[in-house]
PyMOL CGO cylinders between C-alpha atoms (Angstrom):
from pymol import cmd
from pymol.cgo import CYLINDER

trace = [
    CYLINDER, 24.07, 7.99, 21.46, 23.87, 4.21, 20.36, 0.3, 1, 1, 1, 1, 1, 1,
    CYLINDER, 23.87, 4.21, 20.36, 23.10, 2.63, 17.23, 0.3, 1, 1, 1, 1, 1, 1,
    CYLINDER, 23.10, 2.63, 17.23, 19.58, 2.62, 17.81, 0.3, 1, 1, 1, 1, 1, 1,
    CYLINDER, 19.58, 2.62, 17.81, 18.95, 6.19, 18.48, 0.3, 1, 1, 1, 1, 1, 1,
    CYLINDER, 18.95, 6.19, 18.48, 21.11, 6.44, 15.26, 0.3, 1, 1, 1, 1, 1, 1,
    CYLINDER, 21.11, 6.44, 15.26, 19.61, 4.54, 13.06, 0.3, 1, 1, 1, 1, 1, 1,
    CYLINDER, 19.61, 4.54, 13.06, 15.84, 6.21, 13.95, 0.3, 1, 1, 1, 1, 1, 1,
    CYLINDER, 15.84, 6.21, 13.95, 17.76, 9.77, 13.58, 0.3, 1, 1, 1, 1, 1, 1,
    CYLINDER, 17.76, 9.77, 13.58, 18.73, 9.05, 9.66, 0.3, 1, 1, 1, 1, 1, 1,
    CYLINDER, 18.73, 9.05, 9.66, 15.20, 7.38, 8.94, 0.3, 1, 1, 1, 1, 1, 1,
    CYLINDER, 15.20, 7.38, 8.94, 13.59, 10.72, 10.54, 0.3, 1, 1, 1, 1, 1, 1,
    CYLINDER, 13.59, 10.72, 10.54, 16.30, 12.40, 8.44, 0.3, 1, 1, 1, 1, 1, 1,
    CYLINDER, 16.30, 12.40, 8.44, 15.79, 10.43, 4.71, 0.3, 1, 1, 1, 1, 1, 1,
    CYLINDER, 15.79, 10.43, 4.71, 12.03, 10.27, 5.15, 0.3, 1, 1, 1, 1, 1, 1,
    CYLINDER, 12.03, 10.27, 5.15, 12.32, 14.38, 5.12, 0.3, 1, 1, 1, 1, 1, 1,
    CYLINDER, 12.32, 14.38, 5.12, 14.67, 14.52, 2.35, 0.3, 1, 1, 1, 1, 1, 1,
    CYLINDER, 14.67, 14.52, 2.35, 12.30, 12.28, 0.32, 0.3, 1, 1, 1, 1, 1, 1,
    CYLINDER, 12.30, 12.28, 0.32, 9.10, 13.94, 1.28, 0.3, 1, 1, 1, 1, 1, 1,
    CYLINDER, 9.10, 13.94, 1.28, 11.24, 17.80, -0.29, 0.3, 1, 1, 1, 1, 1, 1,
    CYLINDER, 11.24, 17.80, -0.29, 12.61, 15.85, -3.36, 0.3, 1, 1, 1, 1, 1, 1,
    CYLINDER, 12.61, 15.85, -3.36, 9.71, 13.76, -3.99, 0.3, 1, 1, 1, 1, 1, 1,
    CYLINDER, 9.71, 13.76, -3.99, 6.32, 15.51, -3.39, 0.3, 1, 1, 1, 1, 1, 1,
    CYLINDER, 6.32, 15.51, -3.39, 4.05, 13.73, -5.02, 0.3, 1, 1, 1, 1, 1, 1,
    CYLINDER, 4.05, 13.73, -5.02, 5.47, 10.56, -4.86, 0.3, 1, 1, 1, 1, 1, 1,
    CYLINDER, 5.47, 10.56, -4.86, 5.87, 10.75, -0.89, 0.3, 1, 1, 1, 1, 1, 1,
    CYLINDER, 5.87, 10.75, -0.89, 2.31, 12.21, -1.03, 0.3, 1, 1, 1, 1, 1, 1,
    CYLINDER, 2.31, 12.21, -1.03, 0.83, 8.62, -3.01, 0.3, 1, 1, 1, 1, 1, 1,
    CYLINDER, 0.83, 8.62, -3.01, 2.19, 6.84, -0.50, 0.3, 1, 1, 1, 1, 1, 1,
    CYLINDER, 2.19, 6.84, -0.50, 0.92, 8.43, 2.22, 0.3, 1, 1, 1, 1, 1, 1,
    CYLINDER, 0.92, 8.43, 2.22, -3.12, 8.11, 0.49, 0.3, 1, 1, 1, 1, 1, 1,
    CYLINDER, -3.12, 8.11, 0.49, -2.55, 4.54, -0.06, 0.3, 1, 1, 1, 1, 1, 1,
    CYLINDER, -2.55, 4.54, -0.06, -2.17, 4.08, 3.40, 0.3, 1, 1, 1, 1, 1, 1,
    CYLINDER, -2.17, 4.08, 3.40, -4.79, 5.98, 4.56, 0.3, 1, 1, 1, 1, 1, 1,
    CYLINDER, -4.79, 5.98, 4.56, -6.80, 4.01, 2.05, 0.3, 1, 1, 1, 1, 1, 1,
    CYLINDER, -6.80, 4.01, 2.05, -5.26, 0.65, 3.33, 0.3, 1, 1, 1, 1, 1, 1,
    CYLINDER, -5.26, 0.65, 3.33, -6.16, 1.37, 6.98, 0.3, 1, 1, 1, 1, 1, 1,
    CYLINDER, -6.16, 1.37, 6.98, -9.49, 2.28, 5.44, 0.3, 1, 1, 1, 1, 1, 1,
    CYLINDER, -9.49, 2.28, 5.44, -10.78, -0.41, 4.18, 0.3, 1, 1, 1, 1, 1, 1,
    CYLINDER, -10.78, -0.41, 4.18, -9.42, -2.59, 7.19, 0.3, 1, 1, 1, 1, 1, 1,
    CYLINDER, -9.42, -2.59, 7.19, -10.89, -0.73, 9.22, 0.3, 1, 1, 1, 1, 1, 1,
    CYLINDER, -10.89, -0.73, 9.22, -14.21, -1.21, 6.94, 0.3, 1, 1, 1, 1, 1, 1,
    CYLINDER, -14.21, -1.21, 6.94, -13.85, -4.81, 6.87, 0.3, 1, 1, 1, 1, 1, 1,
    CYLINDER, -13.85, -4.81, 6.87, -13.30, -4.87, 10.53, 0.3, 1, 1, 1, 1, 1, 1,
    CYLINDER, -13.30, -4.87, 10.53, -16.82, -3.43, 10.98, 0.3, 1, 1, 1, 1, 1, 1,
    CYLINDER, -16.82, -3.43, 10.98, -18.43, -5.68, 8.44, 0.3, 1, 1, 1, 1, 1, 1,
    CYLINDER, -18.43, -5.68, 8.44, -16.92, -8.59, 10.46, 0.3, 1, 1, 1, 1, 1, 1,
    CYLINDER, -16.92, -8.59, 10.46, -18.11, -7.46, 13.73, 0.3, 1, 1, 1, 1, 1, 1,
    CYLINDER, -18.11, -7.46, 13.73, -21.75, -6.62, 12.26, 0.3, 1, 1, 1, 1, 1, 1,
    CYLINDER, -21.75, -6.62, 12.26, -22.08, -10.06, 10.36, 0.3, 1, 1, 1, 1, 1, 1,
    CYLINDER, -22.08, -10.06, 10.36, -21.42, -11.90, 13.78, 0.3, 1, 1, 1, 1, 1, 1,
]
cmd.load_cgo(trace, "trace")
């Protein structure tokens, strides 16, 4: 097992722990990411429509 795999498993474990300990906070972050992606997609589509 190399360092990259260890860090990946540690990151996954940290995310799972965070969701278990603070589910409301984790849900808020996921919601914000979804809002950001939706806004970005809307902006890109508006840009291509205006061309």
